[in-house]
SEDRENZA-329047 format. One record per residue: x, z, y of N, C-alpha, C in turn. Coordinates in steps of 0.05 Angstrom, whole numbers, plus 32768, in hexadecimal, padded with zeros to 4 digits. Atoms other than C-alpha are relative to their C-alpha. Example, Ala and Ser with C-alpha at 12.3 -4.5 7.8 and 13.67 -1.06 7.14 Angstrom:
! SEDRENZA-329047
801280007FE880F6809C7FA6801280008018
7FF07FFF7FE88111808F7FEB7FF1800E8016
! end
This chain:
! SEDRENZA-329047
7FE87FFE80017C817C778199800C7FE57FF9
7FF3801B80077CAD7C3A8198800B80027FE3
7FF57FFB80127CC67C28815580177FFE8000
7FDF7FF67FFF7D0E7C38813D800E7FEB7FEA
7FF1801280137D397C02811E801980117FF1
7FF27FF480157D587C2C80E580127FF47FF1
7FF28018800E7D957C1580CC800E80167FE6
7FF57FE680197DB47C3C8088801D7FEC7FFA
7FDD800780047E037C2B80858008800C7FEA
7FF47FF580147E1D7C34803E80147FF37FFB
7FDF800B80067E637C2C80227FFD7FFF7FE5
80017FFF801E7E747C2C7FD67FFC801B7FF6
80057FE8800A7E777C737FD67FE380158009
80177FF07FEE7E327C807FFA7FFE7FFD8017
800480077FEB7E1D7C85804080207FFE8010
7FEB80017FF67E5D7C6E80677FFE80048024
80057FFA7FE57E5C7C9780A780127FFD8015
7FE080037FED7EA37C8080C47FF47FE8800E
800580177FF37E807C3C80DF7FF880078010
800A7FFA7FE67E767C3E812B7FF27FE18005
800980137FFA7E4B7C0A812D7FDF7FFF800F
801B7FFD7FF47E097BFA815C7FE87FF37FEF
8015800A801C7DC27BEC813B80037FE28006
7FFD801E7FFD7DCF7BA1815B80147FF77FEB
7FE8800B800E7E0C7B9981317FFB80067FE2
80007FF6801A7DF47BB580F27FE47FFB7FF2
8016800780087DAD7BAA80EF7FFC7FE77FEC
8003801480107DB27B6680D0800B80027FDE
7FFE7FF880207DD47B8380917FF0800E7FF0
80117FED800E7DA77BB8808B7FE87FF17FFA
8019800F80097D687B87808380017FF37FE8
7FFE800B80167D8A7B65804E800780147FE1
7FFB7FE9801C7D8B7BA8801C7FE4800D800B
80147FEA7FFD7D547BDD8017801580198008
7FF27FE97FFD7D6E7C22802A8008800B7FE5
7FFA7FFC801E7D927C407FF57FF5801B7FFE
80057FE780097D807C7E7FCF801980158007
7FEE7FF07FF77DA47CBD7FEB800F80087FEB
7FE77FFA80157DE77CD47FC87FF480208004
80047FDF7FF77DE37D217FBA80218009800E
7FE17FF57FF77E1D7D367FED7FFF80288000
7FF47FE680007E3F7D797FF27FEA8012800D
80137FEE7FEF7E0A7D9580247FE6800C7FED
80147FEE800D7DD57D9F7FED8001800C7FEC
80027FE880177DCB7DC07FAC8020800B7FF2
7FE77FF27FFD7E177DC87FAC800680128010
7FFE7FEA7FEA7E137DF67FE87FEB80157FF8
80157FF680027DD27E0E7FD97FF180047FE5
800E800480167DB87E277F947FE380027FFD
802080007FFE7D737E327FB07FFB7FF6801D
800D80067FE57D497E167FED8012801A8012
7FF37FE97FE97D717E3A802B7FE6800C8010
80157FF57FEF7D487E648056800D7FFC801B
7FFC80097FE67D4E7E50809B7FE67FFC8017
801080067FE67D2F7E4480E080017FE1800D
800380127FF37D257E0080FF7FF780008019
800A7FFA7FEC7D197DFE8143800B7FEE8019
7FFD80117FE97D167DD581877FF8800A8017
800C7FFB7FE87D147DE081CC80007FE58013
800180167FE67CFA7DB48209800880108019
7FF87FF07FE07D1B7DC282517FEE7FEC8009
800B80087FE77CFC7DB6828F80177FE98012
7FED80127FF17D3C7D9482AC801D80007FF0
7FDF800180127D8B7D8C8299800E80138000
7FF47FE380017D957DD482A17FFB800D7FE3
80067FF1801B7D9F7DF2825B7FF080127FFF
80147FE980057D787E31826D7FE37FFE800C
80197FFF7FF57D407E0C82857FE47FFF7FE2
800F800380157D197E1082437FE080058006
801A80007FF67CCE7E02824B7FEE80007FE7
800B8001801F7CB77E008200801380077FEC
7FF27FF980167CD47E1B81C47FE880017FE4
800E800B801B7CB87E048176801580107FEF
7FEA7FF580147CD27E2A813E7FF380047FE9
80097FFE80137CC27E2E80F8801380097FE6
7FF57FF180127CDB7E5B80BF7FFC7FF57FE3
8004800D801D7CEB7E3C8078800A80187FEE
7FF57FEB80117CF37E6A80397FF57FEF7FEB
8007800D80147CF67E4C7FF37FF27FE48001
800A801E7FFA7CE77E0380097FE87FFD800E
801780077FED7CAA7E1280337FFF80108020
80087FF47FE27C947E27807E7FF3800D7FF3
800E7FE580087C817E70807A7FFA800C8018
80117FFA7FE57C7A7E7980C780077FEC8013
7FFA800D7FE87C767E5881038001800C801E
80057FF27FEB7C7F7E67814C80067FE78017
7FFC80127FE67C737E3A818C7FFB800D801B
80087FF07FE17C687E5281D6800F7FEB8014
7FFA800E7FE37C707E2E821B80138015800B
7FEF7FE97FF37CA37E50824080017FF58023
7FFB80067FE47CA67E59828E802680048008
7FEA80047FF97CEE7E4382A28007800B8014
80037FF77FEB7D157E5D82DA7FFB7FFC801D
800D80087FE77CFD7E30830F7FEE7FEF7FFB
801B801080077CC67DFD831F800B7FE77FFA
7FF4801C80027CF87DC283187FFB7FED7FE6
7FFF800E801A7CE37D9882E180067FDD8001
7FFA80197FF87D007D5482D67FFD7FF17FE9
8008800C801B7CEA7D4582877FE37FFF8000
801E800280097C9D7D47828E7FFC7FE47FF2
80088017800F7C997D00827D80077FF97FE1
80007FFA80197CBB7D0E82417FF580107FEA
800E7FF080167C987D4682207FE780078010
80217FF87FF57C597D4F82527FFB801D800B
7FFE7FE87FF37C707D8F826980018001801D
7FFA80027FE47C657DA182B48001801D8003
7FFC7FE27FF17C6E7DE182E27FE0800E7FFB
801D7FF47FFF7C1F7DE882E47FF980087FDE
7FFF7FF5801E7C277DF28298800480157FF6
7FEA7FEA800B7C557E2A8291800080158018
80017FEB7FED7C4B7E4E82D07FF4801D8000
80057FE380067C2B7E8882B0800380057FE1
7FFD7FFE80197C4A7E7F826D801A801A7FFF
7FE47FEF7FFC7C817EB38255801A7FF48006
7FE1800A7FFC7CC97EB18264801180057FEA
7FEC8001801A7CFD7EA6822F8006801C7FF8
7FF67FE980007D107EED82397FE880127FEF
80187FF3800C7CC87F0582227FF77FF77FE2
8007800880227CC57ED881DE802080037FF1
7FE77FFD80117D0C7EE681D07FFC80177FE7
80027FEE80177CF97F2381A57FE97FF37FE4
8008801380127CCE7EF0817E800D7FEE7FF2
7FEA800E800A7D017EC181728012800D7FF1
7FE97FEA80107D337EF4815A7FF780067FEB
800D7FFA80117D037F0F812D80007FEF7FEB
80028014801C7CF47EC9810680177FF07FF6
7FE98002800B7D3E7EBC8102800C800E7FF0
7FF47FE8800A7D517EFB80E580057FF57FE3
7FF9800280227D737EF0809B80067FE57FF4
7FFF801780077D787EA8809E801B7FF47FFA
7FE5800C80057DAE7E7A808480107FED8014
7FF380137FE57DB57E4D80BF7FE67FF88014
801680007FE77D8A7E3A80FF80027FDC7FFD
8000801A7FFC7D7D7DEF80F77FF47FEE8016
800580077FEB7D707DBC812F80067FE67FFD
7FFA801F80017D6E7D6C813E801180018019
7FEF7FFB7FE87DB17D6A816C80008018800C
80007FE380047DBC7DAE815C8019800A801C
7FEB7FF67FE97DF37DB4819A7FEC80008019
800A7FFC7FE77DBD7DAA81C97FF1801F7FFD
801B7FE280027D867DE281AD801680168002
7FF17FEF7FF97DC27E0A81A7800B800C8019
7FF97FF77FE47DD77E0881EC7FE680078010
80187FFB7FF37D917E108206800180217FF2
80067FDF80097D8B7E5681D88014800A8010
7FE77FF07FF57DD17E6D81EE7FFD8003801F
80067FFD7FE27DC07E5C82397FEB80158007
80147FEE7FFA7D7F7E7A823A800480207FFA
7FF47FE77FFF7D9D7EBC82218011800A800D
7FEB7FF57FEA7DD57EBC824F7FF48009801B
80107FFA7FE57DA67EB582887FF380177FFE
80127FE380077D7A7EF0826D801580157FFB
7FEE7FE87FFF7DB67F1982617FFF800B7FE1
80027FF7801C7DAB7F178210800D7FFB7FF0
7FED800680177DD17F1A81D47FFA7FDF7FFA
8008801D800C7DE17ED181BB7FFA80027FDD
7FFC800680207DCC7EB88175801680037FF4
7FE98005800C7DFF7EC381467FF87FF47FE6
8007800D80177DE87E92811480107FE37FFB
7FF5801880027E007E5380F57FEC7FE77FFF
8015801C7FFF7DE07E07810580077FEC7FEB
8002801F800B7DCE7DD380DD7FF67FE5800F
800E80157FEF7DC87D8D81037FED7FEF7FEE
800B800F80107D947D6180E580027FE4800C
7FF6801E7FFB7DB47D29810B80177FFA7FEB
7FE8800780187DF47D2F80E17FF080037FE6
8005800180157DCB7D3D80A57FF07FE47FF7
800F801480097DA37D0380AE80167FE37FFA
7FE9801780027DE47CD180B6800D800D7FE6
7FED7FF9801B7E097CFC807C7FEF7FF67FEC
80128003801F7DD37CF980447FEB7FE47FFF
8013801980047DA67CB4805280157FEA8017
7FEA80157FEA7DDD7C8D80887FEB7FF68010
8017800F7FEC7DA07C8A80BB800D7FFC801B
7FFD80087FE87DB27C6680F97FEA7FF5800E
7FF57FED7FED7D997C7181347FF5801A7FF7
800A7FDF80027D8A7CBF81287FF5800D8013
80117FF57FF07D5D7CCD815E7FE7800F7FED
80177FF2800D7D227CFA813F7FF07FEF7FF8
801C8013800B7CED7CC7814280097FF37FEE
7FF2801E80147D1B7C928118800280117FE9
7FFD7FEB801A7D297CCC80E67FEC80037FF4
80167FF8800B7CE87CE680E27FF07FDF7FF7
8004801D80017CCD7C9A80DF800E7FF87FE4
7FF8800B80167CFB7C8780A77FFF80127FE3
80047FEC80187CF17CC8807A7FE080018000
80257FFC80037CA07CC180887FFD801C8006
80047FE37FF37CA17D0580AD7FEB7FF8801B
801180007FEB7C647D0D80D8800D800F801A
7FED7FFB7FE47C827D1681257FED7FFE8013
800A80067FDC7C627D228171801B80058006
7FE57FF17FFA7CA77D1A818C7FFC80078016
7FFD7FF17FE77CB57D4781C47FF080127FFF
80147FED80087C817D7781A5800F80167FF3
7FE97FE6800D7CAD7DB9819E7FFA80017FE7
800F7FF6801A7C847DD08161800B7FE97FEB
7FF88016800E7C877D8A8140801A7FF67FFE
7FE0800480047CCD7D7B8152801680147FE8
7FFF7FEE801A7CDA7DBE81277FFF7FFA7FE6
800C800A801A7CAE7DAB80F080147FE87FF4
7FEE801D80127CD57D6680E6801580097FF7
7FE37FFA7FFD7D197D8580F07FFC80137FDC
7FFE7FF180157D087DBA80B87FF37FEE7FDF
8005801480197CE87D818084801B7FEA7FFA
7FE4801080067D2E7D588094801380137FF0
7FF07FEE800C7D527D9480797FFA80037FE3
80077FFE801B7D2A7D9D804080017FE87FEB
7FFA801C800D7D317D54802A801B7FF87FF9
7FE4800980077D777D4C8034800B801D7FEB
7FFC7FEF801B7D7E7D9280017FF77FEF7FE8
800B800580187D537D717FD2800D7FE37FF7
7FFA8015800C7D757D2E7FD280147FFE7FF3
! end
């Protein structure tokens, strides 16, 4: 994994997320001062009197189509700890793979794997009763989940999402906010683009943001 140049942008009232600066433009200032201790922002204890119950999830896709999920990882968190894990290779609708170089999954790995429809009851049960679903770049994973449900004629998940990209920026002012960069900055173990490892890292980011 390539090293990340993490920049923390701070203003007089904590992380200044209104600044639109590239890493090259901001890195000089960041090197002159240590990363500031994050402030307690409205997302944390002010919203939740106890650690929230949530599921952190990650999808890997075989190609650019949102309904081409080829792996899923999900962890359920209750009272501040992971209580259940679920990971599964998935057989996408077609053999077309574009992202094998990213996640290492190819058609021969998934040709006998279950379809999304077959694992949907397990995933739905895992998410019952949660306060929200969490994902890193949540719009992507929410889009994959919705597209897979739509393709299979299944009801959409009716859950709120928390995006750990937004949390990393809001709570710590971390930039760039790729998952590997956030994990490196926070000291979270990660095998990037392994669905289970990504989901566990996402859960860790949520818990650290809550406690910040």
